[in-house]
C-alpha positions as CSV (number, residue, x, y, z in Angstrom):
1,M,-74.7,132.4,10.0
2,S,-78.4,132.0,11.1
3,Y,-81.2,130.6,8.4
4,E,-82.7,133.8,8.2
5,A,-79.2,135.4,7.3
6,L,-78.1,132.1,4.6
7,I,-81.5,132.9,3.0
8,K,-80.5,136.5,2.5
9,R,-77.3,135.6,1.2
10,I,-78.7,133.2,-1.0
11,K,-81.3,135.8,-2.6
12,A,-78.5,137.7,-3.2
13,D,-76.4,135.1,-5.3
14,V,-79.7,134.0,-7.1
15,E,-79.6,137.9,-8.4
16,S,-76.2,138.4,-8.9
17,I,-76.4,135.5,-11.4
18,V,-80.4,135.8,-13.4
19,P,-80.1,139.1,-16.0
20,D,-81.4,142.3,-14.0
21,C,-84.5,141.9,-15.9
22,V,-85.6,138.8,-13.8
23,E,-87.4,139.4,-9.7
24,I,-86.9,137.5,-7.8
25,T,-89.8,137.3,-5.5
26,G,-88.6,134.3,-3.0
27,V,-86.2,131.9,-1.6
28,D,-86.7,129.4,0.4
29,F,-85.3,125.6,1.4
30,E,-87.9,122.8,0.5
31,G,-85.5,119.8,1.8
32,P,-82.5,119.6,0.0
33,V,-83.7,121.8,-3.0
34,V,-83.3,125.5,-3.2
35,V,-87.0,127.0,-4.4
36,I,-86.7,130.3,-6.3
37,K,-90.0,131.8,-6.6
38,T,-89.9,134.5,-9.4
39,K,-92.7,137.0,-11.8
40,N,-90.4,136.8,-14.8
41,L,-91.2,132.4,-15.5
42,D,-90.6,133.2,-19.5
43,E,-86.8,133.9,-19.1
44,F,-86.3,130.8,-17.4
45,V,-88.0,129.3,-20.3
46,Y,-86.2,131.1,-22.9
47,D,-82.4,130.7,-21.3
48,S,-82.5,126.9,-21.1
49,N,-79.0,127.2,-19.5
50,L,-80.0,129.8,-16.2
51,V,-81.2,126.5,-14.0
52,R,-77.9,125.5,-14.5
53,K,-76.0,128.4,-13.4
54,L,-78.2,128.7,-10.9
55,A,-77.0,125.0,-9.0
56,Q,-73.5,125.5,-10.1
57,G,-73.2,128.6,-8.9
58,L,-75.1,128.1,-5.7
59,K,-73.5,124.5,-5.5
60,R,-77.2,122.8,-4.4
61,R,-79.8,121.9,-6.2
62,V,-82.9,124.2,-7.6
63,A,-86.2,124.3,-8.2
64,I,-88.0,127.2,-10.0
65,R,-91.2,128.4,-8.9
66,P,-93.8,130.7,-10.8
67,H,-95.5,133.7,-8.5
68,S,-99.3,133.2,-7.5
69,S,-100.1,136.1,-10.2
70,L,-98.8,134.0,-13.1
71,V,-100.9,130.6,-12.0
72,K,-103.7,129.9,-14.5
73,D,-107.0,129.1,-13.0
74,V,-107.4,124.7,-13.2
75,N,-109.8,124.3,-16.2
76,E,-107.9,127.1,-18.0
77,A,-104.3,125.2,-17.5
78,Y,-105.6,121.7,-17.6
79,E,-107.5,122.6,-21.5
80,I,-103.8,124.1,-22.6
81,I,-101.4,121.1,-20.9
82,K,-104.1,118.9,-22.8
83,R,-104.0,120.8,-26.6
84,L,-100.0,121.6,-25.9
85,I,-98.8,117.8,-25.4
86,P,-99.2,115.2,-28.2
87,E,-102.0,112.5,-27.9
88,E,-99.6,109.8,-28.3
89,A,-98.3,110.3,-25.4
90,E,-101.2,108.9,-23.8
91,I,-102.1,111.5,-20.7
92,T,-103.5,109.2,-17.5
93,D,-103.7,111.9,-15.1
94,V,-103.1,115.0,-14.4
95,A,-103.3,116.2,-11.0
96,F,-102.3,119.8,-9.7
97,N,-100.8,121.1,-6.3
98,H,-102.2,124.3,-5.4
99,D,-99.2,124.6,-2.6
100,S,-96.1,124.5,-4.7
101,N,-98.1,125.8,-8.0
102,E,-96.9,122.3,-9.4
103,V,-98.6,120.0,-11.3
104,T,-97.9,116.0,-12.0
105,I,-98.9,114.7,-15.8
106,E,-98.7,110.6,-15.7
107,A,-98.4,109.6,-18.9
108,L,-97.7,105.9,-20.7
109,S,-95.3,107.8,-23.2
110,P,-93.7,111.1,-20.9
111,G,-90.6,111.5,-23.1
112,L,-93.7,112.5,-25.8
113,A,-95.1,114.3,-22.7
114,I,-92.0,116.3,-22.3
115,G,-90.7,117.4,-25.7
116,K,-87.6,117.4,-27.6
117,H,-85.2,118.6,-25.0
118,G,-88.2,119.8,-22.6
119,S,-90.0,121.8,-25.5
120,N,-93.5,120.3,-24.3
121,L,-92.5,121.5,-20.3
122,N,-91.5,125.2,-21.4
123,E,-94.4,125.6,-22.9
124,I,-96.5,124.4,-20.1
125,K,-94.7,126.6,-18.1
126,K,-94.6,130.0,-20.0
127,G,-98.7,128.9,-20.9
128,T,-99.8,128.0,-17.4
129,G,-97.6,129.4,-15.3
130,W,-97.7,126.3,-13.6
131,A,-94.2,123.9,-13.5
132,P,-95.0,120.5,-15.0
133,I,-93.5,117.3,-13.4
134,V,-94.0,114.3,-16.1
135,V,-94.1,110.8,-14.3
136,R,-94.5,107.4,-15.9
137,T,-97.4,105.6,-16.0
138,P,-96.8,101.9,-15.6
139,P,-97.6,100.0,-18.4
140,I,-98.9,97.1,-16.3
141,E,-101.4,98.9,-13.2
142,S,-99.1,98.6,-10.3
143,K,-101.2,99.0,-7.0
144,S,-98.6,99.9,-5.5
145,V,-97.1,102.8,-7.5
146,K,-101.4,103.9,-8.3
147,D,-101.6,103.7,-4.3
148,I,-98.4,106.0,-3.5
149,R,-99.0,108.5,-5.9
150,Q,-102.8,108.7,-5.0
151,Y,-101.6,109.4,-1.3
152,L,-99.2,111.9,-2.1
153,K,-101.4,114.0,-3.9
154,D,-104.0,114.2,-1.2
155,P,-104.7,117.5,-0.2
156,D,-104.1,117.2,3.6
157,V,-100.9,115.3,2.7
158,T,-99.2,117.6,0.8
159,V,-99.4,120.3,3.5
160,K,-97.9,118.6,6.2
161,R,-95.3,116.9,3.2
162,K,-94.8,121.3,2.3
163,S,-94.0,122.0,6.1
164,F,-91.7,118.8,6.7
165,L,-89.6,119.7,3.6
166,K,-89.7,123.3,5.0
167,K,-88.5,121.8,8.3
168,T,-86.1,119.4,6.9
169,G,-84.4,122.2,4.7
170,R,-83.9,124.7,7.7
171,R,-82.3,121.5,9.8
172,I,-80.1,120.7,6.7
173,F,-78.8,124.4,6.4
174,R,-78.6,125.2,10.3
175,D,-75.3,127.2,11.6
176,I,-73.3,124.6,12.9
177,P,-69.7,125.9,14.7
178,D,-66.5,126.1,12.9
179,D,-64.3,123.9,15.0
180,E,-62.7,120.6,14.7
181,N,-64.6,118.1,13.0
182,W,-64.2,113.9,13.1
183,V,-66.0,111.3,11.6
184,R,-67.1,107.4,13.0
185,T,-69.2,104.5,11.2
186,T,-70.6,102.2,14.2
187,S,-72.1,98.7,13.2
188,L,-75.4,98.3,14.7
189,G,-76.6,95.1,12.5
190,G,-75.7,93.1,9.9
191,Y,-71.8,92.6,11.0
192,R,-70.1,89.4,10.7
193,E,-74.0,87.8,10.0
194,V,-76.3,88.7,7.2
195,G,-79.2,90.0,7.6
196,R,-80.8,93.4,9.3
197,S,-77.8,95.7,8.3
198,C,-77.9,99.2,9.7
199,H,-74.8,101.5,10.2
200,L,-74.6,104.5,11.8
201,L,-72.6,107.5,9.9
202,T,-71.4,110.3,13.1
203,T,-69.6,113.3,12.6
204,R,-69.0,116.4,15.4
205,N,-72.2,117.9,14.1
206,S,-74.6,114.9,11.8
207,K,-75.8,111.3,11.9
208,I,-77.1,109.4,9.6
209,L,-78.7,106.0,9.4
210,I,-78.0,104.0,6.4
211,D,-80.1,100.6,6.5
212,I,-82.2,99.6,8.9
213,G,-83.0,96.0,7.9
214,V,-84.5,92.9,9.4
215,N,-83.3,89.2,10.3
216,V,-87.2,87.9,9.1
217,G,-85.1,84.0,10.5
218,S,-84.3,85.2,13.5
219,Q,-86.1,84.6,16.5
220,S,-83.8,86.2,19.2
221,H,-81.9,88.6,17.5
222,P,-84.4,90.0,14.8
223,S,-84.1,93.9,15.2
224,P,-80.4,96.2,14.6
225,Y,-79.2,97.8,17.5
226,L,-81.2,100.9,17.6
227,Q,-81.8,101.2,21.5
228,M,-77.5,102.1,21.4
229,S,-77.1,105.6,23.3
230,E,-75.2,105.9,20.0
231,A,-78.6,106.0,17.6
232,Q,-80.9,107.8,20.1
233,P,-82.6,109.8,20.9
234,F,-84.2,109.1,17.2
235,E,-85.2,112.8,17.2
236,S,-81.1,113.5,16.5
237,I,-81.2,111.7,13.9
238,D,-80.4,114.1,10.6
239,A,-81.3,111.1,8.1
240,I,-81.8,107.8,7.2
241,V,-80.6,106.8,3.4
242,L,-81.7,103.0,2.5
243,T,-79.8,101.5,-0.3
244,H,-82.5,99.0,-1.4
245,A,-85.5,97.7,-0.9
246,H,-85.6,93.7,0.8
247,L,-86.5,93.3,4.3
248,D,-82.8,93.0,5.7
249,H,-82.2,96.4,4.6
250,S,-85.5,98.0,4.5
251,G,-87.6,96.0,7.0
252,L,-87.7,98.2,10.3
253,V,-87.6,102.0,8.3
254,P,-91.0,102.8,9.7
255,L,-90.6,101.7,13.2
256,M,-88.8,104.9,13.2
257,Y,-91.8,106.8,12.8
258,K,-93.1,104.8,15.9
259,Y,-91.2,105.8,18.1
260,G,-90.3,109.5,17.4
261,Y,-87.9,110.1,14.6
262,D,-89.8,112.7,11.9
263,G,-86.6,113.0,9.4
264,P,-86.3,112.6,5.9
265,I,-85.5,109.5,3.7
266,Y,-83.2,109.3,1.4
267,C,-83.4,106.5,-1.2
268,T,-84.4,106.0,-5.5
269,A,-88.1,106.7,-6.4
270,P,-88.3,102.0,-7.0
271,T,-86.7,101.6,-3.7
272,R,-89.6,103.8,-2.1
273,D,-92.3,101.9,-3.8
274,I,-90.8,98.1,-3.6
275,M,-89.7,98.5,0.1
276,A,-93.0,99.8,0.8
277,L,-95.0,96.2,-1.0
278,L,-92.4,94.3,0.8
279,Q,-93.0,96.2,4.7
280,L,-96.8,96.1,4.0
281,D,-96.4,91.3,3.5
282,F,-94.0,91.2,6.5
283,I,-97.4,93.0,8.2
284,K,-100.0,91.0,6.7
285,V,-97.7,87.5,7.6
286,A,-97.0,88.8,10.7
287,V,-100.4,89.1,11.6
288,A,-101.5,85.4,8.9
289,E,-98.7,83.2,11.4
290,G,-100.2,85.0,14.8
291,K,-97.6,87.2,15.7
292,R,-97.4,90.8,16.4
293,P,-96.1,92.9,13.7
294,P,-94.0,95.5,14.7
295,Y,-95.6,98.5,13.2
296,E,-98.8,98.9,11.5
297,S,-99.6,100.2,7.9
298,K,-99.7,104.1,9.3
299,H,-96.5,103.8,9.8
300,V,-95.6,102.4,6.3
301,Q,-97.7,105.9,5.1
302,D,-95.4,108.2,7.5
303,E,-92.1,106.6,5.7
304,I,-93.9,107.4,2.1
305,L,-95.0,111.6,3.3
306,H,-91.0,111.6,4.7
307,T,-89.0,110.0,1.8
308,I,-87.0,111.9,-0.5
309,P,-86.5,110.2,-3.9
310,I,-83.0,111.0,-5.7
311,K,-81.3,109.5,-8.9
312,Y,-78.3,108.3,-9.6
313,N,-75.7,110.4,-9.5
314,E,-77.5,113.6,-8.0
315,T,-75.7,114.5,-5.5
316,T,-77.9,116.1,-2.3
317,D,-76.9,118.4,0.8
318,I,-78.9,115.6,3.5
319,A,-76.7,117.3,6.6
320,P,-74.8,120.5,7.4
321,D,-71.5,119.0,6.9
322,I,-72.3,115.7,4.6
323,R,-73.6,115.3,1.0
324,L,-75.1,112.5,-0.4
325,T,-74.6,111.1,-3.9
326,M,-76.2,107.8,-4.8
327,H,-74.4,105.1,-7.4
328,N,-76.2,102.5,-9.4
329,A,-75.5,98.8,-7.4
330,G,-76.7,96.6,-10.0
331,H,-78.4,94.3,-7.0
332,I,-82.4,94.9,-7.4
333,L,-84.5,98.1,-9.3
334,G,-83.4,100.8,-7.9
335,S,-80.2,99.5,-5.4
336,A,-77.8,101.9,-4.4
337,S,-74.4,102.7,-3.5
338,P,-74.5,105.6,-1.3
339,H,-71.5,107.9,-1.3
340,F,-70.7,110.4,1.6
341,H,-68.5,113.8,1.2
342,I,-68.2,115.1,4.7
343,G,-67.1,118.7,4.9
344,D,-65.1,121.1,3.2
345,G,-62.9,118.1,1.6
346,L,-62.4,116.3,5.0
347,Y,-63.5,112.6,4.1
348,N,-65.2,110.6,1.6
349,I,-66.9,106.9,2.6
350,A,-68.8,104.9,0.7
351,Y,-71.7,102.0,1.9
352,S,-71.6,99.3,-1.0
353,G,-75.0,97.9,-0.1
354,D,-75.5,94.5,-2.1
355,I,-74.0,94.7,-5.1
356,K,-73.5,93.1,-8.4
357,F,-70.6,93.6,-10.4
358,E,-71.3,92.1,-13.3
359,R,-73.5,93.7,-16.5
360,T,-77.5,91.2,-15.7
361,W,-79.8,90.6,-17.8
362,L,-82.1,93.4,-16.3
363,F,-79.3,96.0,-14.6
364,N,-76.0,97.6,-15.5
365,S,-73.3,96.5,-13.5
366,A,-72.4,98.3,-9.7
367,T,-70.4,101.7,-10.0
368,N,-67.1,101.6,-8.7
369,K,-66.0,105.0,-9.3
370,F,-65.8,107.2,-7.3
371,P,-64.6,111.4,-7.4
372,R,-62.8,110.4,-3.7
373,L,-62.7,107.5,-1.8
374,E,-60.9,107.2,1.7
375,A,-63.1,104.1,3.1
376,L,-65.4,101.5,2.2
377,V,-67.9,99.2,3.5
378,M,-68.4,96.7,1.8
379,E,-70.5,93.6,1.5
380,S,-69.4,89.7,1.7
381,T,-72.4,88.0,1.1
382,Y,-70.2,85.6,-1.5
383,G,-66.9,86.4,-0.3
384,G,-65.4,83.0,1.0
385,R,-63.0,81.5,-1.5
386,R,-64.8,78.9,-2.6
387,D,-67.8,80.9,-3.3
388,F,-68.0,81.3,-7.4
389,Q,-70.8,81.2,-9.8
390,P,-71.8,80.3,-13.2
391,T,-72.2,83.4,-16.0
392,R,-75.4,84.6,-16.8
393,K,-74.7,82.8,-20.4
394,E,-73.8,79.6,-18.4
395,A,-77.3,80.1,-15.6
396,A,-79.3,80.7,-19.2
397,T,-77.7,77.8,-21.0
398,Q,-78.9,75.2,-17.9
399,M,-82.7,76.8,-17.6
400,K,-82.5,76.4,-21.5
401,D,-81.9,72.6,-21.0
402,V,-84.4,72.1,-18.1
403,M,-87.2,74.3,-19.8
404,K,-86.5,71.7,-23.1
405,R,-86.5,68.6,-21.1
406,T,-89.5,69.2,-19.2
407,L,-91.6,70.8,-21.1
408,S,-91.0,68.3,-24.6
409,K,-92.5,65.8,-22.5
410,G,-95.5,67.5,-21.1
411,G,-94.5,68.1,-18.0
412,K,-94.6,71.0,-16.0
413,V,-92.2,73.4,-14.2
414,L,-92.6,75.1,-11.0
415,V,-89.6,78.1,-9.7
416,P,-90.2,79.0,-6.2
417,V,-88.6,82.5,-6.4
418,F,-88.2,85.6,-4.5
419,A,-90.9,88.6,-5.8
420,V,-88.2,90.9,-6.2
421,G,-85.4,91.2,-9.4
422,R,-84.9,87.2,-9.3
423,S,-88.3,86.8,-10.8
424,Q,-87.8,89.6,-13.2
425,E,-84.5,88.1,-14.4
426,V,-86.2,84.5,-14.7
427,M,-88.8,86.2,-16.5
428,I,-86.4,88.1,-19.2
429,V,-84.5,84.5,-19.7
430,L,-87.9,82.3,-20.2
431,E,-89.3,85.2,-22.3
432,K,-86.2,85.5,-25.2
433,Q,-85.8,81.6,-24.8
434,M,-89.8,81.2,-25.8
435,K,-89.6,84.2,-28.9
436,N,-86.6,83.1,-30.4
437,G,-88.0,79.3,-30.0
438,Q,-85.1,77.6,-27.6
439,I,-87.7,76.5,-26.1
440,P,-91.3,75.2,-26.6
441,K,-93.9,77.7,-26.4
442,A,-95.9,77.4,-23.3
443,P,-97.8,79.4,-20.8
444,I,-95.6,81.5,-17.9
445,Y,-97.7,82.2,-14.9
446,L,-97.1,84.4,-11.7
447,D,-98.5,84.2,-8.5
448,G,-97.8,85.3,-5.5
449,M,-96.4,89.8,-5.2
450,I,-94.4,88.9,-9.1
451,W,-96.8,90.5,-10.9
452,E,-96.8,93.1,-8.7
453,A,-93.2,93.3,-8.4
454,T,-93.2,93.8,-12.1
455,A,-95.3,95.8,-12.6
456,I,-92.9,98.5,-10.4
457,H,-90.5,97.5,-13.2
458,T,-92.4,98.7,-15.8
459,A,-93.4,101.8,-14.4
460,Y,-88.9,102.6,-14.2
461,P,-87.8,101.5,-16.9
462,E,-85.0,104.2,-16.9
463,F,-83.2,102.3,-14.0
464,L,-82.8,99.2,-16.2
465,N,-79.8,98.2,-18.1
466,N,-78.7,99.9,-21.7
467,Q,-79.8,96.8,-23.9
468,L,-83.3,96.7,-22.4
469,R,-83.9,100.9,-21.6
470,T,-83.1,100.5,-25.9
471,Q,-85.5,97.7,-26.9
472,I,-88.4,99.5,-24.9
473,F,-87.8,103.3,-25.5
474,Q,-86.7,102.7,-29.7
475,R,-87.8,99.4,-30.2
476,N,-91.1,99.4,-27.8
477,E,-90.7,95.8,-27.2
478,N,-91.4,95.9,-23.3
479,P,-90.2,91.9,-22.9
480,F,-92.1,92.5,-19.6
481,L,-95.5,92.8,-21.7
482,S,-95.0,89.4,-23.6
483,E,-98.0,87.6,-24.2
484,F,-96.8,84.4,-22.7
485,F,-97.3,86.3,-18.8
486,H,-99.8,85.5,-17.4
487,K,-101.0,86.9,-13.6
488,V,-102.6,84.1,-11.0
489,Q,-105.8,86.2,-10.3
490,S,-107.9,84.0,-8.0
491,R,-107.6,80.6,-6.1
492,D,-110.0,79.1,-8.7
493,M,-107.4,80.2,-11.3
494,R,-104.7,78.9,-9.4
495,D,-106.6,75.5,-8.8
496,K,-107.8,74.9,-12.5
497,I,-104.0,76.2,-13.2
498,I,-102.6,72.9,-11.0
499,H,-105.1,70.6,-12.7
500,D,-104.4,71.5,-16.3
501,V,-102.8,68.8,-18.1
502,E,-100.7,71.2,-20.4
503,P,-97.5,71.4,-19.8
504,C,-96.8,75.5,-18.7
505,V,-94.3,77.0,-16.3
506,V,-95.0,78.5,-13.1
507,L,-93.2,81.4,-11.1
508,A,-94.6,81.5,-7.4
509,T,-92.7,82.9,-3.8
510,S,-91.6,82.0,-1.8
511,G,-88.3,81.6,-2.8
512,M,-87.0,79.2,-0.2
513,L,-90.4,76.7,0.1
514,N,-91.3,78.2,3.9
515,G,-95.5,79.2,2.6
516,G,-97.1,81.3,0.0
517,P,-98.9,80.1,-3.5
518,V,-95.8,77.5,-4.7
519,M,-96.7,75.2,-2.0
520,E,-100.5,74.3,-3.4
521,Y,-98.1,73.6,-7.0
522,L,-95.7,71.5,-4.7
523,K,-98.8,69.7,-3.2
524,Y,-99.8,68.6,-6.5
525,W,-97.3,68.6,-8.7
526,G,-94.7,66.6,-6.4
527,S,-95.6,63.3,-6.9
528,D,-95.2,63.5,-10.7
529,A,-92.2,62.6,-12.1
530,K,-92.5,64.4,-15.3
531,N,-92.7,67.8,-13.4
532,T,-89.8,69.9,-12.8
533,L,-88.6,72.0,-9.1
534,V,-86.2,74.3,-10.2
535,F,-84.5,76.7,-7.8
536,V,-82.7,79.6,-9.1
537,G,-81.9,81.4,-5.6
538,Y,-80.3,80.4,-2.2
539,Q,-81.6,78.0,0.2
540,A,-81.2,78.6,3.6
541,E,-80.2,75.8,5.7
542,G,-83.5,74.6,7.6
543,T,-85.8,76.0,5.0
544,L,-87.7,73.3,3.2
545,G,-86.0,74.4,-0.2
546,R,-82.7,73.2,1.6
547,K,-84.3,69.8,2.3
548,I,-85.1,69.6,-1.0
549,Q,-82.4,70.0,-2.2
550,K,-80.5,67.8,0.1
551,G,-82.7,65.2,-1.0
552,M,-85.7,65.1,0.9
553,K,-88.4,62.3,-1.1
554,E,-91.3,63.0,1.8
555,L,-93.4,65.9,2.2
556,I,-96.1,66.5,4.7
557,V,-99.2,69.1,3.8
558,S,-102.3,69.8,5.4
559,E,-105.1,69.1,3.2
560,K,-108.7,70.2,5.0
561,G,-107.4,70.0,8.1
562,K,-105.6,66.6,7.9
563,P,-101.9,65.8,7.2
564,R,-101.2,64.1,4.2
565,A,-98.4,62.8,2.3
566,V,-96.7,63.7,-0.3
567,S,-94.1,61.2,-2.0
568,L,-91.3,63.6,-4.1
569,K,-90.9,62.0,-7.2
570,V,-90.3,65.6,-9.1
571,S,-87.1,66.3,-10.5
572,A,-85.4,68.9,-8.1
573,E,-82.7,71.1,-10.4
574,T,-81.2,74.0,-9.6
575,V,-79.4,76.5,-11.4
576,D,-77.0,78.9,-10.0
577,G,-75.7,82.0,-11.7
578,F,-79.2,83.8,-10.7
579,S,-77.8,85.7,-8.2
580,G,-78.2,89.3,-7.3
581,H,-75.2,88.9,-5.1
582,S,-71.1,89.4,-6.8
583,D,-69.2,86.0,-6.0
584,R,-65.9,86.2,-4.6
585,K,-64.7,87.1,-8.2
586,Q,-66.5,89.7,-9.2
587,L,-65.9,91.3,-5.1
588,I,-62.2,90.9,-6.4
589,N,-62.7,92.9,-10.1
590,Y,-64.6,95.6,-7.8
591,I,-61.8,96.6,-5.8
592,S,-59.1,95.5,-8.1
593,T,-60.9,98.5,-11.0
594,M,-62.2,100.6,-8.1
595,D,-61.0,104.4,-8.9
596,P,-59.6,105.7,-6.5
597,K,-58.8,103.1,-4.3
598,P,-59.7,103.2,-1.0
599,N,-57.0,103.3,2.1
600,R,-60.0,101.3,4.4
601,I,-62.4,98.7,3.6
602,I,-64.4,97.3,6.4
603,I,-66.0,94.1,5.5
604,H,-69.6,93.2,6.9
605,H,-72.9,91.6,5.3
606,G,-71.3,88.3,5.5
607,D,-70.9,85.0,7.3
608,E,-67.9,85.5,10.0
609,M,-65.6,83.2,8.2
610,K,-66.7,84.4,4.0
611,E,-65.9,88.4,5.7
612,M,-62.2,86.7,7.3
613,D,-61.2,85.9,3.9
614,L,-62.2,88.0,2.3
615,A,-60.8,90.6,4.3
616,S,-56.9,89.3,4.8
617,S,-57.3,88.7,0.7
618,L,-58.1,91.8,-0.4
619,H,-55.2,93.4,2.2
620,R,-52.4,91.0,1.2
621,K,-53.7,91.3,-2.6
622,Y,-53.6,95.5,-2.4
623,G,-52.1,96.6,0.9
624,I,-55.7,98.4,1.8
625,T,-56.2,98.1,5.7
626,T,-58.9,96.1,6.0
627,S,-61.6,95.9,9.4
628,I,-64.0,92.9,10.2
629,P,-65.7,94.6,13.2
630,M,-68.5,92.9,15.1
631,N,-71.6,94.3,15.9
632,L,-72.0,97.5,18.4
633,E,-68.1,98.6,17.7
634,T,-67.1,102.0,16.2
635,I,-64.2,102.7,14.3
636,R,-63.0,106.2,14.0
637,L,-62.0,106.8,10.5
638,R,-60.4,110.6,10.9
């Protein structure tokens, strides 16, 4: 069936579902969404179930847009919106998109802006003709979120994005032959290793890339095998699907746009924002080190323009024979395990991404319940037989003891952290312990990208765990807004903190002491035995953090261009249990409670021995076929 014939058929289907009084003036695809235009917007306002009926009848995502004759002047519409939305919602911005007849309303309290059961939105539709979209204004201003939203509001960008969405819709719903189909997965990176994760899912009709990471610690093999014939040319790829924002999973996505890819990226909205932050920092670090970055900031902008954010549990067509559903992975903000439904019930495969199968201070436990599942590609970072971590409760107790001991004697606590995930977990723990009087009250300073990453967390509280959401939404208690936290805004402020005699806590990047502002604090505090250096994350072999863990007692630093030796008398403590990865026990439990269990498990994202150990254990315990492919291997699944 041609695209035009498909549109004609869908319009007929729409007209058969809506009441006879509803005039449908146009039907088109924008990406995976069926856009329906009508002159009878009131009917959709009065019948709140009508859109749901259309989505169920068409088996596709649906958006209702008003005919241009219904849309009021921008100034008049703005006054109506201001009148309909209560002041308590605290609107911070209203932006009108003339190409889609949508109006984006930013508010500090989006729930109040939306109204009970969407009542305010319905009134706005009825009163202005504009289709309202409400987004949260971060209570901590995020430059990343602000810049991305402003970029997407730019008139030139909105025109480009509309053209891209129409093109993507035509590609998704293109005609394909009714013939034998097959399913294959190819390992392009991150197999029998950690870093540069990349998978290629291929059917007779489609190609999907899942993750395109970079191994920042490797000089010889930092990139996935994107040059292989299976992935070439880039124009043949239908979509990129991202599990989460860490650079070892998303670091080389902008490279695709540098070399000709112009298709969509599917991920959650937080993943889009955080990966842009990390990628721009990746460019900055490369330049600072005298290296040529693999792409430029304009390619990050291309990535943002082409990203189609989707929510957890929202099923989306991404290719003629593939539907995608994202499930919570529990790893970092917005992390997901993509599930692919291929063909008309032909095959189902999920890629775990990085998972945490335990409820943490930030996130709900990773989802392991799927409608159908024949194969699972699963991470194994801590899959070795000796890889057991303390519980979150045990980690909090150990952190409390370290903080209490150091702060009580007037010392300072330095915590090297990764900006995303680990930092916010430590913040939650320290805020609660200080508020409850379990540890002495002291300022907690955030240095490096931590403040910006935390600001992005405040923009998406709906992605946090149930308890945190209740605390934020119902009790109006956002721990990230605590008076204990202070942003280090300048070098002068950092110097003042360093030389202040009062006890304090500093969370600073980088997490493995391989550069960043954390080194400034260590340079001056490392020689004082009253102070404590607390490791909460994995320290890779060869890094300064790992050397200090092993007992290194002298640090050579640069001061005014000259080397200076620092005698390390600081107490070095390791508090395990903050990891965003599942340990051995949690990985086993992830499979033991999975419903349904897959017929095949493909192991990746782990050292070779850990992968082999986990694969053999799962096979023995559950009788499931397991594989540990090397990079560049292809497995036919169907």
